[in-house]
C-alpha positions as CSV (number, residue, x, y, z in Angstrom):
1,M,0.0,0.0,0.0
2,F,1.3,3.4,-0.9
3,L,0.6,7.0,0.1
4,T,1.3,9.5,-2.8
5,L,3.3,12.6,-1.9
6,K,2.5,16.0,-3.3
7,T,6.1,17.2,-2.6
8,V,8.7,15.3,-4.6
9,E,11.8,17.4,-3.9
10,L,13.4,14.7,-1.9
11,C,16.9,14.5,-3.5
12,S,19.2,16.4,-5.8
13,E,17.6,15.1,-9.0
14,P,13.9,15.7,-10.0
15,L,11.5,12.9,-9.2
16,I,8.7,11.9,-11.6
17,A,6.7,10.3,-8.9
18,S,7.2,9.2,-5.3
19,S,5.3,7.2,-2.7
20,V,5.7,6.5,1.0
21,L,6.0,2.9,2.0
22,I,3.2,2.6,4.6
23,D,4.8,-0.4,6.3
24,S,8.0,1.6,7.0
25,I,6.2,4.4,8.9
26,S,7.1,4.4,12.6
27,L,6.6,7.0,15.3
28,Y,9.2,7.8,18.0
29,H,8.2,5.9,21.1
30,T,8.5,7.5,24.5
31,E,7.5,5.9,27.8
32,E,5.8,9.1,28.8
33,P,3.7,10.6,25.9
34,Q,4.5,14.3,25.3
35,E,2.5,16.6,23.1
36,I,5.6,18.0,21.5
37,H,6.3,14.8,19.6
38,L,4.0,15.7,16.7
39,V,3.7,14.4,13.2
40,P,5.5,14.7,10.9
41,Q,8.7,15.6,12.9
42,A,8.5,12.4,14.9
43,L,7.8,10.2,12.0
44,S,10.4,7.9,10.3
45,Y,9.6,6.4,7.0
46,K,10.9,5.3,3.6
47,V,10.0,6.8,0.2
48,V,10.3,5.1,-3.2
49,G,11.0,7.6,-5.9
50,L,11.1,7.4,-9.7
51,S,13.5,9.5,-11.6
52,E,14.8,9.5,-15.1
53,N,17.7,7.3,-13.9
54,G,15.4,4.7,-12.3
55,L,14.0,3.8,-8.9
56,M,15.6,5.0,-5.6
57,T,14.8,4.5,-2.0
58,I,15.0,7.5,0.4
59,E,14.8,7.2,4.2
60,K,13.5,10.0,6.4
61,I,14.4,9.6,10.1
62,G,12.3,11.4,12.8
63,L,14.0,14.2,14.8
64,Q,14.0,12.2,18.0
65,K,15.4,9.0,16.6
66,L,18.0,11.0,14.6
67,W,19.2,12.8,17.7
68,L,19.5,9.5,19.7
69,A,21.3,7.8,16.8
70,N,23.8,10.6,16.5
71,T,24.4,10.9,20.2
72,E,25.0,7.1,20.5
73,A,27.4,7.3,17.5
74,I,29.4,10.3,18.7
75,G,29.5,9.1,22.3
76,A,31.0,10.8,25.3
77,K,33.1,13.3,23.4
78,S,29.9,15.1,22.4
79,L,29.5,16.3,26.0
80,I,32.8,18.2,26.2
81,H,31.2,21.1,24.3
82,P,27.5,20.2,24.7
83,T,25.8,23.4,23.5
84,K,25.0,22.2,19.9
85,L,23.8,18.8,21.1
86,F,21.7,20.3,23.8
87,H,19.9,22.7,21.5
88,A,19.3,19.9,19.0
89,C,17.9,17.8,21.9
90,V,15.5,20.6,22.9
91,S,14.5,21.2,19.3
92,A,13.6,17.6,18.9
93,G,11.3,17.8,21.9
94,L,13.2,15.4,24.1
95,V,12.5,16.1,27.7
96,P,13.9,14.1,30.6
97,M,11.3,12.3,32.8
98,F,13.3,12.8,35.9
99,P,15.8,15.7,35.3
100,A,18.7,15.8,37.7
101,H,18.8,19.6,37.4
102,Q,15.6,21.6,37.4
103,N,16.7,24.9,35.8
104,T,17.7,23.9,32.2
105,E,14.8,26.0,30.8
106,T,16.6,29.2,31.6
107,C,17.8,31.4,28.8
108,A,21.4,30.4,29.2
109,P,21.9,27.0,31.0
110,T,25.4,26.2,32.1
111,N,27.5,23.5,30.4
112,E,26.9,21.3,33.5
113,E,23.1,21.7,33.2
114,M,23.2,20.9,29.5
115,R,25.3,17.8,30.1
116,S,23.0,16.7,32.9
117,Y,20.0,17.2,30.6
118,I,21.5,15.2,27.8
119,M,22.5,12.3,30.0
120,S,19.0,12.2,31.5
121,V,17.5,11.9,28.0
122,C,20.0,9.1,27.3
123,L,18.9,7.4,30.5
124,D,15.2,7.7,29.5
125,N,15.8,6.1,26.1
126,G,18.0,3.3,27.3
127,L,21.4,4.5,26.0
128,I,23.1,2.9,29.0
129,K,26.3,2.1,27.2
130,T,26.7,5.7,26.2
131,I,26.5,6.7,29.9
132,L,29.0,4.0,30.9
133,D,31.3,5.1,28.1
134,I,31.3,8.6,29.5
135,G,32.9,7.3,32.7
136,E,35.7,5.6,30.7
137,Q,36.3,8.8,28.7
138,W,36.4,11.0,31.8
139,E,38.3,8.7,34.2
140,S,41.7,10.0,33.1
141,G,40.9,13.5,34.1
142,V,41.9,14.9,30.7
143,H,38.7,17.0,30.5
144,A,38.6,18.0,34.2
145,T,39.1,21.6,33.4
146,S,35.7,21.5,31.6
147,N,34.2,19.8,34.7
148,C,33.9,16.5,32.8
149,T,34.9,14.4,35.8
150,L,33.8,11.2,37.4
151,N,32.6,13.2,40.4
152,F,30.1,15.1,38.1
153,L,28.9,11.8,36.6
154,F,28.4,10.2,40.0
155,E,26.6,13.2,41.3
156,W,24.3,13.2,38.3
157,V,23.4,9.6,39.0
158,W,22.7,10.4,42.7
159,S,20.6,13.5,41.7
160,S,18.6,11.4,39.2
161,V,17.9,8.8,41.9
162,S,16.8,11.6,44.3
163,T,14.4,13.0,41.7
164,A,12.8,9.6,41.0
165,Y,12.6,8.9,44.7
166,K,10.7,12.1,45.3
167,S,8.2,11.2,42.6
168,V,7.6,7.8,44.2
169,N,7.3,9.2,47.6
170,G,4.6,11.6,46.5
171,I,2.6,8.8,44.9
172,C,2.9,6.7,48.2
173,D,1.1,9.5,50.0
174,T,-2.0,8.4,48.3
175,L,-1.4,4.6,48.4
176,F,-0.7,4.5,52.1
177,S,-3.2,7.1,53.3
178,A,-5.8,4.5,54.2
179,S,-8.2,6.5,52.0
180,G,-8.8,3.7,49.5
181,Q,-8.3,6.1,46.7
182,E,-7.1,4.5,43.4
183,L,-4.3,6.0,41.4
184,D,-5.3,7.5,38.1
185,V,-3.7,6.3,34.9
186,S,-1.1,9.0,34.8
187,L,0.1,8.2,38.4
188,K,0.2,4.5,37.7
189,R,2.3,5.2,34.6
190,R,4.5,7.5,36.7
191,L,5.2,4.8,39.2
192,Q,6.1,2.3,36.6
193,L,8.4,4.8,34.9
194,S,10.0,5.5,38.3
195,R,10.7,1.8,38.7
196,L,12.2,1.5,35.2
197,I,14.5,4.5,35.7
198,L,15.6,3.3,39.1
199,D,16.4,-0.1,37.7
200,R,18.6,1.5,35.1
201,L,20.3,3.8,37.6
202,Y,20.9,0.8,39.9
203,Y,22.6,-1.0,37.0
204,I,24.7,2.0,36.1
205,H,25.8,2.7,39.7
206,T,26.6,-1.0,40.2
207,A,28.8,-0.9,37.2
208,F,30.5,2.3,38.5
209,C,31.1,0.6,41.9
210,S,32.7,-2.4,40.2
211,K,34.9,-0.3,37.9
212,Y,35.9,2.6,40.1
213,N,36.2,0.9,43.5
214,H,39.9,1.7,43.4
215,T,39.4,5.4,43.2
216,L,39.0,8.0,46.0
217,Y,35.2,7.9,45.3
218,A,34.9,4.3,46.6
219,D,33.8,5.3,50.1
220,T,30.9,7.3,48.6
221,L,29.8,4.9,45.9
222,E,29.2,1.9,48.2
223,P,26.8,3.5,50.7
224,R,24.9,5.1,47.8
225,L,24.6,1.7,46.1
226,K,22.9,0.3,49.3
227,A,20.5,3.2,49.4
228,I,19.6,2.8,45.7
229,D,19.1,-0.9,46.3
230,I,16.6,-0.2,49.1
231,I,14.7,2.4,47.1
232,T,14.5,0.1,44.1
233,L,13.4,-2.8,46.1
234,F,10.7,-0.6,47.8
235,V,9.3,0.5,44.4
236,H,9.2,-3.1,43.1
237,Q,7.3,-4.1,46.2
238,V,4.8,-1.3,45.9
239,S,4.2,-2.2,42.3
240,W,3.6,-5.8,43.3
241,F,1.2,-4.9,46.1
242,M,-0.7,-2.8,43.6
243,N,-0.9,-5.7,41.1
244,V,-2.3,-8.1,43.6
245,G,-4.8,-5.6,45.0
246,L,-3.3,-4.9,48.4
247,L,-2.7,-1.2,47.5
248,P,-4.1,1.4,47.9
249,E,-4.9,0.7,51.6
250,A,-8.6,0.4,52.1
251,N,-10.4,2.8,54.4
252,S,-11.9,0.9,57.3
253,K,-12.4,1.1,61.1
254,G,-9.1,1.5,62.8
255,F,-7.6,3.5,59.9
256,T,-8.0,7.2,59.9
257,Q,-7.3,9.7,57.2
258,Y,-4.3,10.9,59.2
259,S,-2.7,7.6,60.1
260,H,1.0,7.5,59.5
261,P,1.7,5.8,56.2
262,L,4.7,3.6,55.5
263,R,6.7,5.9,53.3
264,L,10.2,6.2,52.0
265,F,11.1,8.8,54.7
266,E,12.0,5.7,56.8
267,I,15.1,5.2,54.7
268,G,15.8,8.9,54.4
269,P,18.9,9.0,56.6
270,L,20.5,6.4,54.5
271,C,19.7,8.2,51.3
272,C,21.2,11.5,52.5
273,R,24.7,10.2,53.0
């Protein structure tokens, strides 16, 4: 099945006719739908064109997929001078679900804020190897003058954990309030996304602990790993309790609207190390 195009200026030579291959059309998939990912910018597809020299196939890649592919190909070195990559990311409508820094929407974000934003987008889209490669590139300290250091990377991980943790903690206010109030679809999705991101952060931090346990950061990495482990386990248990119908807590005699819920503040001291 074909969709005829009115615009045929797809390459350097004139096309007599062109058609989009319907089966090749795909939309950028994001775990959390965002209105900015609109057609046709987010669409990827292939076009078959007929010119005087014969048939040709032309591929159009959506802005989001193109940015992710380029970032993965360029790797860690793209973060040394992140301005161009950052603005391309924003133009593509890629927004972190749990940004480690909150003020990247200012007129002039710092290089550190832009790097943090880019790494958070990579995290959301599963570019784990790219993040791990950043550590390898920065371990030597060659780019330390640009603040491209292991310490910056470790602090980004911890800040990302903290942001996801706060999101989960807010959701648990409803689940453990003994009100019996069900979560709406958006909050359920938010909880599942928190679990996904925390799983990825746990994997990344575990890899860092294994690789950089000989560095001066070892005393900081290990306690944080324990904290991330506890938080991740908690989120998994909350999800399980929801799936089997034990959450949210039902409102009944003996439970008041102001009873003290079991929340993540119980592990707060460990998380603040």
